[in-house]
N, C-alpha and C positions, 0 to 999 in steps of 0.2 A: 095328916100327918104333920106336924110338928112344925113350925116355921122355920128352927132351928137343921130338923130332919130336911126338910125342902131343900134348905141354902144347900146343906154339905153332898146332897144329891144333888143341885143343878150343877156345884163345882164339877164335881166326877164327871156328871155327861160335856162339859163344857170344855176339858183335856184328855176327852179321848184321843188317842189316836189312833185306835183301828174298831170300829164300833161293832160289841158284841152283837147276836144270832139272836134276836127276840123280835117280838109284832111289836109295834110301839113305835112313840115319835124320840126319838134318840136324838140330840144336841151331841156336836162333835166336833173337835181343833184338829180341820186340815191345814193349818199354814203350815206352809214350807212344804208338801205334798208337792209332788214331779216340780219343783222347783219352781214355785212360783206360777207356772205357766198357764194351767185352767184359770188362775184367777186375774189374769188377760184377756182371757176369751170370756169368761162372764160379764165384766166390763166394758169389753162391746159389743156383747153380743144385746145387752142394758141399755146401752145407749145408742145403737143403730134402732133398737121395736122401740124405743121412745120417742127419734126423732122417722121413722116414717108412722107411725102410728098418727105423730101431732101434723105433717103431712096428708095426711086424711084426711084428720079432722077439717085442717082448713079448708083442702078440697069441697068439701061437705060444708062449709059455710058456717061450721065452728066458730065463735069469737077468738081472736088469739091468746088471750089469758086462760080462758078455761079450757084449751086444743094441747098446751100448753101441759097445765096437771093431768086431765086427760091420757097426755101421752104416755108423761112418766109412769101414771100409774099404770097403762097396760104393759110396759117395758117391766115393773116392779111382778106386776100381776103373775106375766108369763115366767118369769125367773123364782118367784116364787112357791109357783104350783111344781116345776121342776124340784126343789129344795123339797117341800115337803113330801110327794113323792119316795125320793131319796132318806128321808127321816121313817121312812114305813118300810125300807128296805133292807136286808138283812145283809148285805153287802156293804152299803153305805150311810148317809147318815143327815141329820140335819145340818149344813154348815154355818156358823154366823161367820167367819173369813168370808164364804161364797155370797156370804147377805151382803155383809161389807162393799165387794166390789161391784156386787149389782146395783146397792147404792148410792158407786161412785161413777158410775155410768149414767144411768138415769140422772144425775144429778149435775154430771157436766155439760149433758143436753138443756135441760131444766135453766140453769145458770146462764149459759149464754142467751138462747132464747130470749130469757126476759129479759136482762140486761140489755143486750149489743145487738137483738132482734133480729143475729143472724148467728149461724155459727163459724167461729172463728178457728178452734179446736177439732179437729175429728179424729173419732178412733180408727185406725182401719186397721186391715192383717193384710199380709201376704205368705208366699208359699212354695216352697222350692221342694219337689222332689227330692230325695235322699235315693241314693242307690246302696241301699245295704249287700251287705258280705250274702252273700248264697253257701261260699264254702261252711259245707258239716263239720260239726266242731262234737267231740262226743263228751257227752254230761252224764254223770253217773248214770253207762249206761246205756246213752240214749242220743243218738245222734242229733242234733239241732244246730241251728243258723240262727247270726243277728237276724235274718230277714226274716225268719219263723219269729222269731221274737216281736221284731215289731209289726208283722202280719196280726200277731195275735193281742197285740195291746191296741193299737190302732187301725185297723183294718189294711187293704190290701187297693182298693182303690180309689183314685183321684178324687174322688167326692163326698167320701170318707176323708182322707186325711188331711183336707184341705183345711178343714176347722180343727181336725183330732191330732196329727201328730206334734208333738211339743217340738220333736228335734226338728222338723220344717216349718214351721208356722214363725213367723215373727209378727208381734203384734205395735203398731205404732201410734203416735201420738203427732199429726200431722198438722200445723199452724200454717196461717197466713199471715205472713206478714204486712202486706198490701192491706189486709181489713185492718190493722193495729195503725198503719198512718196511709193516709187518703195519698200523699205527695210522696210514698215511699217509691221508688224506682225499682220497684221488684214488679212482674209482670202480677196482674189480678188474679191469676191461675196458676201461679208458681209457689208452693207450699214447700218448708223447711218441715224435716220428720228427723222424730228420734226415736229409734226402735228398740225392744227388746227381745231376746229368743234363747232359750238353754239348747244346750249340745249333750247327746249321750245318756237321753233320759231312759232310761226301759225297767223303770219302775216307780213308785209314790214318792220313798223315801230312799231307795238302796236300789242297784242296778239285779235283773235276773240272770243266772248263766247260759251263755258263756259269755253278757255283755259286762262281768261285776269283777273284770280286772283289770289291771292299769293300761291297759290297751283302748279304755273307752271311760276316760274320766269325765264326771259329773261339771261342766261349768255353766256360767251365765255370758251373755252376748250381749253388746248395746253400740247401739248403732247410729250414726248421722247419716241422711241425705237428703236427697231430694224429690218433690213428689208433686202433683198435680191437684187441680182441686176440679174434677169434675165441673161440680155446681154450678158453675162461676163461668165455665163455657157455653155461650149462647147460640143457640141455633133457630134456625126459620122452622123447625119440626118436631111439632110437639112433643113425638114420640121420642124422638131424641133427648129433647130436655128434660123429658123423666126417666128416660135409660139412663145418662148421666146422672141424674140424682140417687137415684137406687142405687148403680154400682160404685159407689164413693167410697164404700166401706173399704175397698181394694184398694192396696200401694200400688200405684205405677212402678213398676222396674226403671230402675236407677242405677249410678254407681253410689256406694256407702264404703264409708268408712268404719270399722270393727275394731272393736277394743272390750277384750276377753275378760273375764276373771282368773285365767293365766297369766294373766301381767303382758300377752300381748297384742300386738296393732294389727290390723291386717284391711287391706286396700281389696275391696270388690269393685270390677270394673261393670258388673254388671249387676244386681243384686233383685230377687223378686221372693 
């Protein structure tokens, strides 16, 4: 293959919106799909995989600098393996935007650990289950409900929808103010979190019936809330200390202020 032919082929692959069905590694561009919610999930997963791997390596006695690099490598290895499998799938493709999110998550962990010797910024997730309408609607001669559409896309059990239901998930960047200023009056365990979520997402780029009406406009939500850094709560129990560090990827329920892309503000007395 000539160099110019290869560059043309690569350009076509990188701009694919829907990968064709063939057996081979396909690169495609899914930027904007699911209104960016899946990219948040990639960054969150890569960040926490890197952190967990680092903490395990340090527990095993690996030196700090080496553990940082191996931790990030572990996060990238796990995520890259998924992308490679997607590249050989007839329904998906190897996504460069996904890989960018993966690298961002690993880098957020590694840079902080190397520069500050601690994590001051955390990527977290929360999820409030959605109560989708079960009212049947006739679409193309078939009765279907919004709950049916959501179930087909995201599953029905909370163990699946916790990470997968893009209408219920909120991704958070949780910052610890006290760690930036030891003289701060903020409690050592109190964080401030900014979140992103999407609403009425029933399809990658557009909704499928019966959710493609004006009743279900796709929009983004931007949130401000408080959080707790469980890793800074120390107890006399090694088990509890380990448990707190492990589940610290989940944001604690708290009041939140929302601004959305529809131009509306909303106050949530408690949001998870």
